[in-house]
C-alpha positions in Angstrom: 0.0 0.0 0.0 1.2 3.5 -0.9 0.3 6.4 1.5 0.8 10.1 1.4 4.0 9.7 3.5 5.6 7.8 0.6 5.3 11.1 -1.4 5.3 13.8 1.2 7.7 14.9 3.9 5.0 17.1 5.4 1.2 16.8 5.5 -0.7 19.3 7.6 -4.1 21.0 8.0 -4.8 24.4 9.5 -7.1 27.4 9.4 -6.9 29.8 6.6 -9.2 32.2 8.5 -12.2 31.3 10.6 -14.2 30.0 7.6 -11.6 28.1 5.6 -9.7 24.9 6.2 -6.5 24.3 4.2 -4.2 21.3 3.7 -0.6 21.4 2.6 1.1 18.4 1.0 4.9 19.0 0.6 6.7 16.4 -1.4 10.1 14.8 -0.8 11.5 15.7 -4.2 10.5 16.4 -7.8 9.9 12.7 -8.6 7.6 12.3 -5.6 5.7 15.5 -6.5 5.2 14.4 -10.1 4.1 11.0 -9.0 1.6 12.3 -6.4 0.1 14.8 -8.9 -0.2 12.0 -11.5 -2.2 9.8 -9.1 -5.1 12.3 -9.1 -5.6 11.4 -5.5 -5.9 14.9 -4.2 -9.1 16.0 -5.8 -12.3 17.9 -4.9 -14.4 14.7 -4.8 -12.1 13.1 -2.1 -12.3 16.2 0.1 -16.0 16.7 -0.5 -16.6 13.1 0.7 -14.4 13.3 3.7 -15.4 16.7 4.9 -19.0 16.9 3.8 -18.3 19.9 1.5 -19.5 21.1 -1.9 -16.9 19.9 -4.5 -17.5 23.2 -6.3 -16.1 25.1 -3.3 -12.9 23.1 -3.0 -9.8 24.5 -4.5 -6.8 22.3 -5.4 -3.7 24.2 -6.3 -0.5 22.5 -7.5 2.7 24.5 -6.7 5.4 22.8 -8.9 8.2 25.1 -7.9 7.5 24.4 -4.2 6.9 20.7 -4.8 3.6 21.1 -3.0 -0.1 20.8 -3.4 -2.6 23.0 -1.4 -6.2 22.2 -0.9 -8.7 24.7 0.6 -12.3 24.3 1.5 -15.0 25.8 3.7 -14.7 24.7 7.4 -17.5 22.3 8.5 -18.2 24.8 11.4 -16.9 28.3 11.9 -13.7 28.4 14.0 -14.6 28.8 17.7 -18.3 27.7 17.3 -19.6 25.5 20.1 -19.7 22.6 17.7 -16.1 23.2 16.6 -14.0 20.2 17.7 -10.7 21.3 16.3 -10.3 25.1 16.8 -7.0 25.3 14.9 -7.9 22.6 12.4 -4.6 20.9 13.1 -6.0 17.4 13.2 -8.1 17.5 10.1 -5.5 15.8 7.9 -5.6 12.6 10.0 -8.3 10.7 7.9 -6.0 11.1 4.8 -3.0 9.4 6.3 -4.0 5.8 6.1 -5.6 5.9 2.7 -4.2 4.1 -0.2 -2.9 6.5 -2.8 -3.1 4.7 -6.1 -2.5 6.0 -9.6 -5.5 7.2 -11.6 
């Protein structure tokens, strides 16, 4: 099984303001970046399914010079809301870590 850690040296999630959740996937090297992007794994449908979001509101941006991919989407709840279980959004990447990343 291939996971994100086979491609990335850093995977993180965080707030991008009180209404937006963002994920950073920073690859080991050019070959890992090219391979990860080629899988098509990091796509709006995946994040819509995992985070109950509208795929049309999910932005996936490839940053080839930084060997990184950034994904942003609306937070499920506003930061600091009584139903907010992760105020800093630092744990939101966890469901992605054990998933099998297979080529498209």
